[in-house]
C-alpha positions as CSV (number, residue, x, y, z in Angstrom):
1,M,74.7,131.9,-91.8
2,A,71.1,131.7,-93.2
3,K,72.3,129.0,-95.6
4,R,73.7,126.8,-92.8
5,T,70.5,127.0,-90.8
6,T,68.5,125.9,-93.8
7,S,70.7,122.8,-94.3
8,L,70.3,121.8,-90.7
9,R,66.6,122.0,-91.1
10,V,66.6,119.8,-94.2
11,L,68.8,117.2,-92.4
12,R,66.5,117.1,-89.4
13,G,63.5,116.7,-91.7
14,I,65.2,113.8,-93.5
15,L,66.1,112.1,-90.2
16,C,62.7,112.5,-88.8
17,G,61.1,111.1,-92.0
18,T,63.4,108.1,-92.0
19,G,62.8,107.5,-88.4
20,A,59.1,107.7,-88.9
21,A,59.4,105.3,-91.9
22,V,61.4,102.8,-89.8
23,I,59.0,103.0,-87.0
24,G,56.2,102.5,-89.4
25,V,57.8,99.4,-90.9
26,Y,58.6,98.1,-87.4
27,A,55.1,98.7,-86.2
28,G,53.7,97.1,-89.4
29,F,55.6,93.9,-88.8
30,C,54.5,93.9,-85.2
31,V,51.0,94.0,-86.4
32,Y,51.7,91.3,-89.0
33,Y,53.3,88.9,-86.5
34,H,50.5,89.5,-84.2
35,G,48.5,87.1,-86.4
36,H,51.3,85.1,-88.1
37,Y,54.0,82.8,-87.0
38,F,57.6,84.0,-87.2
39,P,59.6,82.8,-90.2
40,H,61.4,79.4,-89.8
41,T,58.7,78.2,-87.5
42,T,57.8,74.5,-87.2
43,I,54.9,73.4,-85.0
44,G,54.2,69.8,-84.3
45,G,56.4,68.9,-87.2
46,I,54.5,71.1,-89.6
47,S,56.4,74.1,-91.3
48,C,54.2,77.2,-90.8
49,G,56.5,80.2,-91.0
50,N,54.6,83.4,-91.9
51,Q,51.4,81.5,-91.8
52,T,48.3,82.0,-89.6
53,A,46.9,79.8,-86.9
54,D,44.0,79.1,-89.2
55,D,46.5,77.9,-91.8
56,L,48.1,75.5,-89.3
57,E,44.7,74.3,-88.1
58,A,43.7,73.6,-91.7
59,K,46.9,71.6,-92.2
60,N,46.2,69.6,-89.0
61,I,42.7,68.9,-90.3
62,A,44.0,67.8,-93.7
63,S,46.7,65.7,-92.0
64,A,44.0,63.8,-90.1
65,Q,42.0,63.2,-93.2
66,N,45.0,61.7,-95.0
67,Y,46.4,59.9,-92.0
68,Q,47.8,56.4,-92.5
69,L,49.6,54.1,-90.1
70,H,52.1,51.7,-91.8
71,I,52.7,48.6,-89.7
72,T,55.5,46.1,-90.1
73,D,55.2,42.6,-88.5
74,R,57.9,40.2,-87.3
75,K,58.1,38.6,-90.8
76,G,58.7,41.9,-92.4
77,N,55.3,42.1,-94.0
78,K,53.6,45.4,-94.1
79,Y,50.0,46.5,-93.5
80,T,48.3,49.9,-93.7
81,L,45.5,51.3,-91.6
82,S,43.8,54.4,-93.1
83,G,42.4,57.0,-90.7
84,S,39.4,57.5,-92.8
85,D,38.4,53.9,-92.1
86,F,38.2,54.5,-88.4
87,S,36.9,58.1,-88.4
88,Y,40.2,59.7,-87.6
89,T,39.6,63.4,-87.1
90,Y,41.4,66.4,-85.7
91,K,39.9,68.1,-82.6
92,R,40.3,71.8,-82.5
93,S,41.7,73.1,-79.2
94,G,42.6,76.7,-80.0
95,E,46.2,76.0,-79.2
96,E,47.3,77.2,-82.7
97,Q,46.0,80.7,-81.8
98,S,47.5,80.6,-78.4
99,L,50.9,79.9,-79.8
100,V,50.7,82.9,-82.1
101,K,49.8,85.1,-79.1
102,Q,52.7,83.7,-77.1
103,Q,55.2,85.1,-79.7
104,K,57.3,88.1,-78.5
105,I,56.3,90.3,-81.5
106,L,58.4,93.2,-80.4
107,L,61.5,91.1,-81.0
108,W,60.5,90.1,-84.5
109,P,63.7,91.5,-86.0
110,V,65.7,89.0,-84.0
111,A,63.2,86.2,-84.7
112,L,63.8,86.7,-88.4
113,F,67.2,85.0,-88.0
114,Q,66.2,82.2,-85.7
115,K,64.6,78.7,-86.0
116,H,61.6,78.0,-83.9
117,Q,60.7,74.4,-83.1
118,I,57.5,74.2,-81.1
119,D,55.5,71.2,-79.9
120,L,51.8,71.1,-80.3
121,N,49.5,69.2,-78.1
122,R,47.2,68.1,-80.9
123,S,44.2,66.0,-80.2
124,F,42.7,63.4,-82.6
125,H,39.5,61.5,-82.2
126,Y,38.8,58.1,-83.8
127,D,36.3,55.2,-83.5
128,E,38.1,52.7,-81.3
129,T,35.6,49.9,-82.1
130,A,36.2,50.4,-85.8
131,L,40.0,50.5,-85.3
132,N,39.9,47.2,-83.4
133,Q,37.8,45.5,-86.1
134,L,40.3,46.7,-88.7
135,T,43.2,45.3,-86.6
136,D,41.5,42.0,-86.1
137,A,41.1,41.7,-89.9
138,L,44.9,42.0,-90.5
139,A,46.6,38.8,-91.9
140,I,48.7,38.8,-88.7
141,F,45.8,36.9,-87.1
142,D,45.2,34.5,-90.0
143,P,45.7,30.9,-88.6
144,S,47.4,29.9,-91.9
145,Y,49.9,32.7,-91.4
146,I,50.7,32.0,-87.8
147,E,53.7,29.9,-86.8
148,A,53.8,28.8,-83.2
149,P,57.0,29.3,-81.2
150,E,59.1,26.2,-80.6
151,N,61.1,25.6,-77.4
152,A,64.8,25.0,-77.6
153,H,65.5,21.3,-77.2
154,L,68.1,18.6,-77.6
155,R,68.0,16.3,-80.6
156,I,69.8,12.9,-80.5
157,T,71.5,12.1,-83.8
158,D,73.2,8.9,-84.9
159,D,76.4,9.5,-82.9
160,D,75.8,12.6,-80.9
161,Y,73.3,15.1,-79.7
162,T,72.7,18.7,-80.7
163,I,71.0,21.7,-79.1
164,V,68.3,23.0,-81.3
165,N,67.7,26.7,-80.7
166,E,64.3,28.0,-79.9
167,T,62.1,29.3,-82.8
168,P,60.3,32.6,-82.0
169,G,57.4,32.0,-84.4
170,N,54.8,34.7,-84.9
171,T,51.9,33.8,-82.8
172,P,50.2,37.2,-82.1
173,I,49.1,38.5,-78.7
174,R,46.0,40.6,-79.7
175,D,45.9,42.9,-76.7
176,E,49.5,43.9,-77.0
177,I,49.2,44.5,-80.8
178,I,46.1,46.7,-80.2
179,K,47.9,48.6,-77.4
180,E,50.9,49.4,-79.7
181,I,48.7,50.4,-82.6
182,Q,46.6,52.7,-80.4
183,K,49.7,54.3,-78.9
184,A,51.2,54.9,-82.3
185,I,48.0,56.6,-83.5
186,D,47.8,58.6,-80.2
187,D,51.4,59.8,-80.8
188,Q,50.6,60.7,-84.4
189,E,53.2,58.2,-85.7
190,T,52.9,57.1,-89.3
191,T,55.1,53.9,-89.0
192,L,55.1,51.1,-86.5
193,T,57.2,48.0,-86.2
194,L,55.5,45.6,-83.8
195,S,57.8,44.8,-80.9
196,D,58.6,41.3,-79.4
197,A,56.0,42.0,-76.8
198,C,53.3,41.5,-79.4
199,Y,54.2,37.8,-79.9
200,E,54.1,34.6,-77.7
201,K,57.6,33.6,-76.6
202,P,59.1,30.1,-76.4
203,S,59.1,28.9,-72.8
204,V,62.5,27.3,-73.1
205,T,65.5,29.0,-74.7
206,A,68.9,27.5,-75.5
207,D,70.5,29.2,-72.5
208,D,67.9,28.0,-70.0
209,Q,68.9,25.9,-67.1
210,Q,66.6,23.1,-68.3
211,I,68.8,22.6,-71.4
212,A,71.9,22.7,-69.3
213,D,70.5,20.1,-66.9
214,T,69.5,17.8,-69.9
215,V,73.0,18.2,-71.4
216,S,74.5,17.2,-68.0
217,Q,72.3,14.1,-67.9
218,L,73.2,13.1,-71.4
219,D,76.9,13.5,-70.8
220,R,76.7,11.4,-67.6
221,Y,75.1,8.6,-69.5
222,M,77.5,8.9,-72.4
223,A,80.4,8.6,-70.0
224,A,79.2,5.1,-69.0
225,T,80.7,3.2,-71.9
226,V,80.4,-0.6,-71.5
227,T,83.0,-2.9,-73.0
228,Y,82.2,-6.7,-72.9
229,E,85.1,-9.0,-72.4
230,I,84.2,-11.8,-74.9
231,K,87.1,-13.6,-76.6
232,G,87.2,-12.9,-80.3
233,A,84.5,-10.2,-80.1
234,D,84.4,-6.5,-80.2
235,E,81.2,-5.8,-78.4
236,G,80.0,-3.0,-76.2
237,L,78.1,0.3,-75.9
238,D,80.0,3.4,-77.0
239,K,78.6,6.9,-76.8
240,A,76.5,6.4,-80.0
241,G,75.2,3.1,-78.7
242,I,74.2,4.6,-75.4
243,L,72.5,7.5,-77.1
244,S,70.4,5.1,-79.1
245,L,69.0,3.7,-75.8
246,L,67.9,7.1,-74.4
247,D,64.7,9.0,-74.5
248,L,64.3,12.8,-74.1
249,K,61.1,13.9,-72.4
250,K,59.4,17.2,-72.8
251,D,60.3,18.3,-69.3
252,G,64.0,17.9,-70.2
253,S,64.6,14.7,-68.3
254,V,66.5,11.8,-69.8
255,S,65.5,8.2,-69.3
256,I,66.6,4.8,-70.7
257,N,64.1,3.3,-73.1
258,D,63.2,-0.1,-71.6
259,T,62.1,-1.6,-74.9
260,R,65.4,-0.7,-76.6
261,L,67.5,-1.8,-73.6
262,T,65.7,-5.2,-73.7
263,S,66.3,-5.4,-77.4
264,Y,70.0,-4.8,-76.9
265,V,70.3,-7.5,-74.2
266,Q,68.4,-9.8,-76.6
267,H,71.0,-8.9,-79.3
268,L,73.8,-10.0,-76.8
269,A,72.1,-13.3,-76.2
270,S,71.3,-14.0,-79.8
271,T,74.9,-13.2,-80.8
272,Y,76.9,-14.8,-78.1
273,N,74.8,-17.6,-76.7
274,T,76.2,-20.8,-78.0
275,Y,73.8,-23.2,-76.3
276,G,72.4,-25.6,-78.8
277,D,74.2,-24.0,-81.8
278,V,75.1,-26.0,-84.8
279,R,78.8,-26.1,-85.1
280,K,81.3,-27.4,-87.6
281,F,83.6,-29.8,-85.9
282,K,86.8,-31.3,-87.2
283,T,86.9,-35.0,-86.2
284,S,89.8,-37.1,-85.1
285,K,89.6,-38.8,-88.6
286,G,90.3,-35.4,-90.2
287,D,86.9,-34.7,-91.8
288,T,84.3,-32.2,-90.6
289,V,80.8,-32.9,-89.3
290,K,78.0,-30.6,-88.4
291,I,76.5,-31.1,-85.0
292,G,74.2,-29.1,-82.8
293,G,71.8,-29.6,-80.0
294,G,72.9,-30.6,-76.5
295,D,73.2,-28.4,-73.5
296,Y,76.7,-27.1,-73.7
297,G,77.6,-23.5,-74.3
298,W,77.3,-20.0,-73.1
299,V,74.0,-18.7,-72.0
300,I,73.5,-15.0,-71.0
301,D,71.1,-14.4,-68.1
302,K,69.0,-11.8,-69.9
303,S,67.2,-10.6,-66.8
304,K,70.3,-10.2,-64.7
305,E,72.3,-8.7,-67.6
306,K,69.6,-6.1,-68.1
307,K,69.8,-5.1,-64.4
308,E,73.5,-4.9,-64.5
309,L,73.6,-2.9,-67.7
310,L,71.0,-0.5,-66.3
311,K,73.3,0.0,-63.2
312,D,76.3,0.5,-65.4
313,L,74.6,3.2,-67.5
314,K,73.4,5.1,-64.4
315,G,76.9,4.8,-62.9
316,G,78.3,7.3,-65.4
317,K,81.8,5.6,-65.6
318,P,83.4,3.3,-68.2
319,V,83.0,-0.4,-67.4
320,K,84.8,-3.5,-68.7
321,R,83.2,-6.8,-67.8
322,E,81.8,-10.1,-69.0
323,P,78.1,-10.4,-69.6
324,V,76.2,-12.0,-66.8
325,Y,76.0,-15.6,-67.6
326,E,73.4,-18.2,-66.6
327,Q,75.6,-20.9,-68.0
328,R,79.3,-20.9,-68.8
329,A,81.4,-22.9,-71.3
330,M,85.0,-24.1,-70.8
331,Q,86.3,-21.7,-73.5
332,S,85.4,-18.0,-74.0
333,G,84.1,-16.7,-77.3
334,L,82.0,-18.2,-80.0
335,D,84.6,-21.1,-80.5
336,D,83.7,-22.3,-77.0
337,I,84.9,-26.0,-77.3
338,G,88.6,-25.2,-77.3
339,N,91.1,-28.0,-77.4
340,T,90.1,-29.9,-74.3
341,Y,87.1,-32.2,-75.0
342,V,85.7,-35.7,-75.3
343,E,84.8,-36.8,-78.8
344,I,82.4,-39.7,-79.4
345,D,81.9,-41.0,-82.9
346,Y,78.8,-43.2,-82.6
347,T,79.0,-44.5,-86.1
348,S,82.7,-45.5,-85.7
349,Q,82.0,-46.6,-82.1
350,H,85.0,-44.8,-80.8
351,L,85.9,-42.3,-78.1
352,W,88.8,-39.8,-77.9
353,Y,89.8,-37.5,-75.0
354,Y,92.0,-34.5,-75.7
355,K,93.5,-32.2,-73.1
356,D,95.1,-29.0,-74.3
357,G,95.2,-30.4,-77.8
358,S,97.0,-33.6,-76.8
359,L,95.3,-37.1,-76.9
360,V,95.1,-38.5,-73.4
361,T,93.3,-41.7,-74.2
362,D,90.9,-43.3,-76.8
363,T,88.9,-46.4,-76.8
364,G,86.3,-48.4,-78.6
365,I,82.8,-48.1,-77.1
366,V,79.3,-49.6,-77.2
367,S,76.6,-47.0,-77.3
368,G,72.8,-47.2,-77.1
369,N,70.9,-50.0,-79.0
370,I,69.6,-48.4,-82.1
371,S,67.3,-51.3,-83.0
372,R,65.4,-51.0,-79.7
373,G,65.0,-47.2,-79.8
374,N,67.7,-46.6,-77.3
375,G,70.2,-44.7,-79.5
376,S,72.5,-42.5,-77.4
377,P,71.9,-38.8,-77.5
378,D,74.0,-36.8,-80.0
379,G,74.9,-33.2,-79.6
380,I,77.4,-31.0,-77.7
381,F,77.2,-31.6,-73.9
382,K,79.5,-31.3,-70.9
383,I,80.5,-33.7,-68.1
384,A,77.8,-32.9,-65.5
385,Y,79.5,-34.6,-62.6
386,K,81.5,-37.7,-61.7
387,Q,80.3,-40.5,-59.4
388,K,82.2,-43.6,-58.2
389,D,80.5,-46.9,-57.4
390,A,77.1,-46.0,-58.8
391,T,74.1,-48.2,-59.5
392,L,72.3,-47.4,-62.8
393,V,68.7,-48.3,-62.6
394,G,66.2,-48.5,-65.4
395,E,62.7,-50.0,-66.0
396,N,63.9,-53.5,-66.2
397,Y,67.6,-53.4,-65.2
398,A,70.1,-52.4,-62.5
399,S,73.8,-52.2,-63.3
400,D,76.6,-51.6,-60.8
401,V,79.5,-49.5,-62.2
402,R,82.6,-48.2,-60.7
403,Y,83.1,-45.0,-62.7
404,F,80.1,-43.0,-63.9
405,M,80.5,-39.7,-65.9
406,P,77.1,-38.5,-67.0
407,F,76.8,-35.8,-69.7
408,A,73.3,-36.0,-71.2
409,Y,70.5,-36.2,-68.5
410,N,71.0,-39.7,-67.1
411,V,73.2,-40.9,-70.0
412,G,76.9,-41.1,-69.3
413,I,80.3,-42.8,-69.9
414,H,80.9,-45.7,-67.6
415,D,82.8,-49.0,-67.3
416,A,81.1,-52.1,-68.6
417,S,82.8,-55.0,-66.9
418,W,80.2,-57.5,-68.4
419,R,81.5,-56.8,-71.9
420,S,84.5,-58.3,-73.5
421,T,84.2,-56.7,-76.9
422,F,83.8,-53.0,-77.8
423,G,83.5,-51.1,-81.0
424,K,82.3,-52.3,-84.5
425,E,78.5,-52.6,-84.9
426,I,77.6,-54.2,-81.6
427,Y,75.5,-51.1,-80.6
428,K,73.0,-51.7,-83.5
429,T,71.6,-54.9,-82.0
430,S,73.2,-55.4,-78.6
431,G,73.9,-51.9,-77.5
432,S,73.3,-50.3,-74.1
433,H,70.1,-48.5,-72.8
434,G,71.8,-45.3,-73.9
435,C,75.0,-45.0,-71.9
436,I,78.5,-45.2,-73.5
437,N,80.1,-48.4,-72.3
438,V,83.9,-48.4,-72.2
439,P,86.5,-51.0,-70.9
440,P,87.0,-50.7,-67.2
441,K,90.7,-49.5,-67.5
442,K,89.7,-46.8,-69.9
443,A,86.8,-45.7,-67.7
444,K,89.2,-45.4,-64.7
445,K,91.7,-43.3,-66.7
446,L,88.9,-41.0,-67.9
447,F,87.5,-40.7,-64.4
448,Q,90.9,-39.7,-63.1
449,T,91.7,-37.2,-65.8
450,L,88.3,-35.7,-66.9
451,Q,87.2,-32.5,-65.3
452,V,83.6,-31.7,-64.7
453,G,82.4,-29.2,-67.4
454,T,84.6,-30.7,-70.1
455,P,82.8,-30.6,-73.5
456,V,81.5,-33.8,-75.0
457,I,81.0,-33.8,-78.7
458,A,78.9,-36.8,-79.7
459,Y,77.7,-37.4,-83.3
460,Y,76.5,-39.9,-85.8
461,R,77.9,-40.0,-89.3
462,E,74.6,-41.2,-90.9
463,P,71.1,-39.9,-90.3
464,V,69.4,-41.4,-87.3
465,T,66.1,-40.8,-85.5
466,L,66.2,-40.7,-81.7
467,T,63.0,-41.0,-79.8
468,A,64.0,-42.0,-76.3
469,E,63.0,-39.8,-73.4
470,N,66.6,-39.1,-72.4
471,T,67.3,-37.7,-75.9
472,R,64.3,-35.4,-75.7
473,I,65.3,-34.1,-72.3
474,S,68.9,-33.7,-73.2
475,N,68.0,-31.8,-76.4
476,A,69.7,-34.3,-78.7
477,Y,70.4,-33.1,-82.2
478,S,68.7,-36.1,-83.9
479,Y,65.7,-36.3,-81.6
480,K,62.3,-36.5,-83.3
481,A,59.0,-36.7,-81.4
482,E,57.0,-39.8,-82.1
483,T,53.7,-39.2,-83.8
484,G,50.7,-41.4,-83.2
485,L,48.6,-42.8,-86.0
């Protein structure tokens, strides 16, 4: 019995000792964590488990001393601002001590197995003026580095147009850059990528309504294709041709360039006007002569054609039409004589009249007196009108004729009842004052069958010099102005 009592006493002693030891250890750790952070504690991003508030404060001070902000701009280039260059320092607030005191130290056994993430309202001071000066010195603001933004716009190419997207550029906005840098420093960030707010923006982007409106205007103009109905020619304005006449203004509006429009109309006139052109003409004798001058042929009215073309382009619809002519010929196209015409060979003193390729009549003639300077005008003309029973009056003569068919100013074909012989070389010494004399019967037939506007091709086979006033006025091919001594 005494033995059992002794054993119980020993056991109680052991338990009391153990309990006292545990209590002592527990109490010791309570004292320890009264001045230290629990294990696995991170405060303000700094690992400080089992460290004191002074340790954390020292780390914050060191962090401020070594602080750097790494900045990336729009081009991907990097810059560094060091805190030491703008007096970046940590301001003690006592919060580190406060956080230690806020720990529930009696629960330290539980805290040993937990992670503790705590925010710290740290405060840093810096020289704002110095920071702004350092910012202004960055290459971001170097004029040679800056690329201005470019608006989206349309570009006309050879046969179409394209939308050129806007270019952002990298023109900096100083106030926005300073604002973002200061915020990053205030938030204790170590990296900063400048946002789009730090750069000037294009005022027009590819999806802006202005671009859509310009496209609509271009498409409307390009829909107004113009095809000219000219025999033997493929002429007109397709989409590419219309684009070449257009101007794009900065405000997105589209207009027709007056100079280029005028140039195109001049091209039409230069290409398709046949008035006065030198032509190769196959004669009734089978050979070919060159003859120009006269007043026959197509003449485009450039002023009216320009107005009509401008109206077509603004109409926005395909158009097929002739050019607006000031003067027309009998036959469409560059070969405007066709196969209905009067041929007068002054050298052979003969006249032929063909209708639809068939000879209607021919006759010998007497033309203007070459020896007296009254040579008849050569060139390509047209029958201007027909008059019956006319009196032809000159400076010293008056002649009554029954059939008068003028083609070059006051020079025409008419009957010459006072002559009995025609042809040969009569004209060289005893010719007319310029008109083409034909036998009365031939004149009557011509008068009855010739239409006003019929081409008249009149030529010499040998070189001649014409000086009479009617040859000047009628634009005769061989006219030469007299020069005084």
